[in-house]
N, C-alpha and C positions, 0 to 999 in steps of 0.2 A: 403331425400326428400327436395327439394327446391321449394318454391313458391314465386314468385316476381311479384308485381304489377308495371306496367310501365305506369305511368299516364301522360297524355299530357294535360296541363292546358288550352291551347288555344282552344281545342276541348272538354274539360271536359270529356275526354275519357280514359278508363282504358283497356289496353291490359295485358295479363298475360303470364308468363313463368313458366312452371313446369318442374322440372327435377328429375329423379330418376334412379339411377344405370345405367347411360350412355344413357338413353333415355329421350327425351324432348317433350313437347307439347307447342304450342303457341295458345292462345285463343284471337280472335278478333284483329289481328295485324293491325297496320297502314300500309300505302302505301309503305313507305320506309322500306325495310326488312333487310338491312345490320346490324342494331343493334341486331336483333334476331339471325342472323347467327353467329355474333361475340360472343354472350353469349353462344351459344351451343358449339362453338369451344373452348372457354375458359374452359368450363366444360368437354371437350372431350366427348360431347354427340351428338347423332344423333337425329334430329328432326323427330319424328315418325308421329305426327298428327298436322294439323292446324285445330282447332275447331272453327266453326262459330256459334254464338248463334242465328243468324237470318240474313236476308238480310238488312244490315244497310242502313239507309236513310240519315244520317247526315255526313257520311264520306265514302270514298272508301277504303275498306279493302285491306290489302296486301296479302291475301290468295293465289291468283293465282301466283304472282311472287315468293312468299315464297315457295310454293310447287314445282315450277320449279327449284328453286335454291337449294333446300334441298332434293328433292325426297320424301318429306312428303306427306301423304294422306290428302286431304281436307275432312272434315266431317261436314255435316249438319244434323239436326234432320228431323223427318218425315214431309212430305208435301213440302219439298224444291225441286225445279226443276232448274237445271243449264244447260248451253250449253257447259260447260267444264267438265272434268272428276272429279267427286266427289263421296264420299261414303255417302249414305243416311242411317243414323243409325235408328234403331228401338227404340221405347220407352222402356226403361228398359235395353237396351243393355249395356254391360260392355266392356270397352276398357282397356287393360293392357298397362301400361307405366312403365317400370322398375319393381320396387317392389310395385307400387301403382296401384289403379284401379280408373277409371273414369266412373261413371254411367250416361247414357243419360236419362234425364227427359224431355219429351215433355211437354211444358207448353204454349200452344197457348193462344192468347189474344192480346198481343201487335201486333203480326202478327201470322198467322196460322202456320208458320214453327218455331216459337220461341221455343227455347230449352235451358234448363239450364243443367249444368254439375256438378255432385256431386263428389267431390274428396274424396276417401277413402285412408287412410294412410297404411303403411306397415302392420299394425295390423288389417286392415279391419274396422277401426273406421271412421265414417263420420267426415270429417275434415273441408271441405270448399265447398261452393256452388258458382259457377260462374254463376250469375243470368242474364247476358245480360241486355236486356231492360225489362225483366219481373218484376224484383223487384229492386228498387233503395233504397238508404238509405233515408228514410223519404217519399218515394213516390213509385209509380208503373208506368210502361210504359203507354203512352197514346195509346188508342185503335183506333186511326183514321189514322194510317200511313201505313196500309197494302196496298201494291200496287195491283191494279186490283182485289180486293177482292169482292166477291158477298155478303159479310156480311156487315151489318150496324155497326157503331161504338158501338151502344148499344149491338148488338149481340157479337161483339168482346169483349166488356167489360164483358159480361156474361161468355164467355170462360175464360177470365183472372181471374175472381172471382173463378171459379172452379179450375183452375190451381194452384192458390195460396193456396186455402184451401186443395186440395187433394194431391198435390205434394210437396209443400214447407212448409206449416205451420205444417205438420206432422213430420218434421225433428226435431232433438234435438236442444235445445236452445243454446248449445255451438258451433254449426256450424257457421263458419265465412261466412258472405255474402260479395262477391266481385262482384259489379255491373259493367256494361259497361260504366256508365256515372255518373257524379256528378253535383253539382250546376253549372248552366250556359248552360246546354244542353237543346235543344228544344224538346228532346224526353220525357220529363216529365214536371210537373207543379211546384212541390214544393220540389225539391231535396235538400238534405243536402250538406253542404260543405265537410262533412266527406266522405271518399271514401271506407270505409269498416266498418263493425259492426258485432256483433253477431246477430243471428236470434232471440234469446230470447229478446234482447233489441228492435229489430224492432217490435216484437209482442206487446211490451208495448207502443211504441212511434209512429209507423207508422200508420197514420189514416186509411189506406186501409187494415190493418191487424187486425182491431178490431174484437174480438171474437164474439161479439153480432151483427155484421153487417149483414144485410140481403143482398141478391143479388140485390134487387131493390135499396137499399140504396147505395150499392157499385157502381152500374151503374150510379146513379145520381151524386154521389160525384166525380167519376173519370172523367166523361164527362163534368162536369160543368166548364165553363170558358175556354174551349179549344179555342185557337186562331188558325187561319189557319196556317198550316206548311209552312216553306219556300219553294219556288218554285223549288229549286234544289233537294229536297228530292227524288221525283220519279226518277229523272235522276241518282242519286247515287245508288238507288235500282237496276236500270237497269244495271249499270256497274258492280255491285256486283253479279248479276245473270248471266251476259253474258261475263264478262271479259273486259279487257282494255289494252291499250298500256303499254309496259314496262316502268317503272319509269325512267330508264336510258335514254331512247330515248326522254322522255318528258323533262328531264333535259338538254340534249344536244341541243334540239331545243330552249329551253327557255333561255339558258345561252349564247346567242350570243351577244357579246358586240358591240353596235352600236354607231358610232360617232353622234354628234348632227345632222349633215346633213343626215346621213343614217336613224337615228331615225325619223326625220321629214318626210323624203320621205316614210318610211314604214307606218307611221301613215296616210299619205295622200293617199297612194296607196291601202292600205288594209282596211281602216276604222277601224283599231284596236283601242280599248279603251286604253287611257293612264291612268295607275293606279299608283298613287304616294303613296308609303307606308311609307313615313317619318312621324315623329310625327306631331300632329296637329299644334303645335306652329311653327315648322320649315316650314311646308307647308304654313301656313298663310302668312309668311314673303315673300314668292316668289315661284311661281310654273308656269308650262307650261299651257297656257290658255286651258280651257276645260278638264283638267285632273281631275280625281276623287281621293280624299284622303281617303284611309282606312289604318290607321296606323298599322304597323306590330306588335307593342307592345300593343295589345288589343285583342278583340274577332275578330281577323282578318278573319279567314276562314268562320265562320258563317255569317258575314256581307257581305263578297264577295258573298256567295251563296244566300243571301237574296236580294241583290241589283243589281246583274248582272244576269238577267233572262236567258240569253242564255249561257248554259254551254260550247258551242263551240265558244263563242266570242273570237276573237283574242285579245291578250293583250300585250301591251308594258309597261315596268316597269321603274319607277324612284324610286330608293332605296337609303338607306344609303350605303356607301362604305363597301364592304365585306359581305353584307347581301343578295346578289342576289340569291344565291342557296337556302338559307332559304326560301325566298319568293316564288320561283318557286315550291319548295317542298310543302309548305303549301297550295299553290293553288291546286296542284295535289291531296292533301289529300281529297279535296272535289270535285274532278273531273274536275277542270279547267286546261285542258292539253294543251291549245293552246296559251301559252305565246310564242311570236316569237322573243323576245330579250329585252335587257335592255339598258338604256342610259349610255354609258361609261363615267366615270367621274362624273356622277350624275348631279344634277341640276346646280352645279357650272360650269360644262363644257358648259351647255346650255347657261347660263347667260354670260359667257365669249365671246360667239360668237356674242353677241348683239341681239339675237333673242328676240321676244316679250315675255314678262312675265306678270303675274298677281299677285294680292295680295288679301287678305281678311282682313278687319279691325277687330281686336280683342280688346276688352276693358275689364277692370277689373269689378268685381261685384260692387265695390264702385262707379266707374264711371257710370255704368249702373244705380245705385241707384240715383246718382246726376241728371242724365238726366231724370229719371222717376219723381223725385220730382219737376223738372222744367217743367213737361208736354212736354218734348221733345221726349218722347218715345210713339209712337202711336201703333206700331204693335209688339207684343211679340209672338214668336212661340216656343212652348215647344215640342221637338221631342222625349221626353221620352215615355215609354210604357204607355198605358191607366191607369194601376194600379198605377204607380208612379205619374201620373198627378192627379188622383183622391185623392191620399193620401194628397197632398198639392201642390199648384201651385201659381204662380204669379196671382194676382187677375184678370188681364185683358188678360192673356195669352190664345192663341188658341192652342188646342192640335192637333198636326200633327205628329204622331209617325213615326220615321225614317223608320220602316218596310214598311209603306204604304205612304211614302212621295209623290211618283208620283201620287197617287190618290187625293192628296190635292192641286196639283199645280194650278188648276183653281180657288181655293179659295184665293190664295196668291197674293198680289198686286206687280206688277213689278215696279211701280213708287215710292211707299212708302219705307222708310227704315224699314227693318225687323230686330229685335233683336232675335237671335236664342240661345237657350240653351238646354242642356240635364242635366244629373246628375253631370258630372264632366268635360266635354269638348270634349271627344272623339267622341261621336255621332253627336254633333252639328257641328263639323268641317266637318264630312262626309256630313251632310245635306247642309252645306254652299257651299261645293264644287259642289254638285249636282245642287243646285239652280244656282250657277254661270254658270255652263255649260249649263243650260237651259235658260240663258238670264236674270236672276235676278241679277242685278248688285248692288243693294242697300242692301246688307246683312251685318250684324254686328254680330260677335260671342262674346258671354259673357264667358270669361275665368272662369274656375272653376265650371261652370254650377250652378244648383240649390243648390248644397251644399254650394257654396260661396254666392249665392243670399240670402239664408236662414239666413245668418249672418247680413244682411242689414235691413234697415227699409222699403224696398219695400213691399207694401201691399200684403198679401198672404191669400189664402183661401183653403178650402178642399171641395171636393164633398160630399154632403150629400144625401144618398139614400132617395127618396121620401117616401118610406115605413116607415122610422123612424121619419118622421115629424108628429107633433100632431096638 
């Protein structure tokens, strides 16, 4: 028996490959299926099943393409309804894979079709639980993502409480928990950076598995502090339920190399968004006017999904040389299938033609501190999440989280110079590029973000909850 976790850090997502005696199973595969086919071929194994723990909201699964390529059967748990051929398993049903068995455990709560898969080894011993978004390391799945559910999030949380106590916590402590996500995913609130653990340790350390926790307490704690999910989540659910274009056709369309002239014409004729995926520092030094920077070396796909509301938006790419296919693939992972080409030769080719360019001023935290001390800094905008801001922030800073930046535009002055920062510099450059494209010309990015500012003498403060004041 072979069990392999295939973890993709930029999505904080775990897919799984299980092989026994010439038969294999893939659990929650990513959109690009070639790696799974290659693993099975290397093991001289046939992929028998593609198991889906639920209809994912934060990425487009590769289940449809993988089933077509391998002849495997797509399996969902109870309550799942698809427009393509799939096997809907019953609660408690057992699937044979080589010399091992996989037991289907219906665990509704995150969504009503949510299902976990219990792997039993050759000796019939419970070995591992593939828990999807039902149970994470340090957390449980948020109960507010079910698409078109007639249930409230409190009712879903109640189902999740029952699923955890009746189906999962009854298993042996030495069972390994393999979740679908880790820290950084929007599918939970407090996930650990660890990507697996024993169930016994989770019973001791996971707040949601406390033995003395009542259902009412569980519902309150699980639902407390939930922020609205990214707008692309329901669209990904729809693609996972109804199918999607083959990844190869998406790549073929997106990997059209366009000269600067053709690139400019395509942008003008189609209204495509120009997405620049170079590093924040490189982007700041020169970019095509009105382009948006979301660096590929960061939480790229989630920020694309959060900040580009139309999943069918046509996109033109400016990338680092040789990374075009990677960018198109990572866009497709979250359902952005309408890339129509990339700038051949990159920004250097654009610049060589003498076409118009733009820049964003970036200064060090020390320079920011100097300007602040001299009262030359009037407007500071902190684009970190509310919790980060409340923990500690520049004394005069306005909170305008990147997730909701568009909602704060009316509050921001176009005439004054604005100093933007996040935690380290990645998000603030995204914000700066968006503001530039909206006509805010006087933006300055603080390099190194609050981490660097914290080392300076700039006055800082923390939010104090009124209930703690005496």
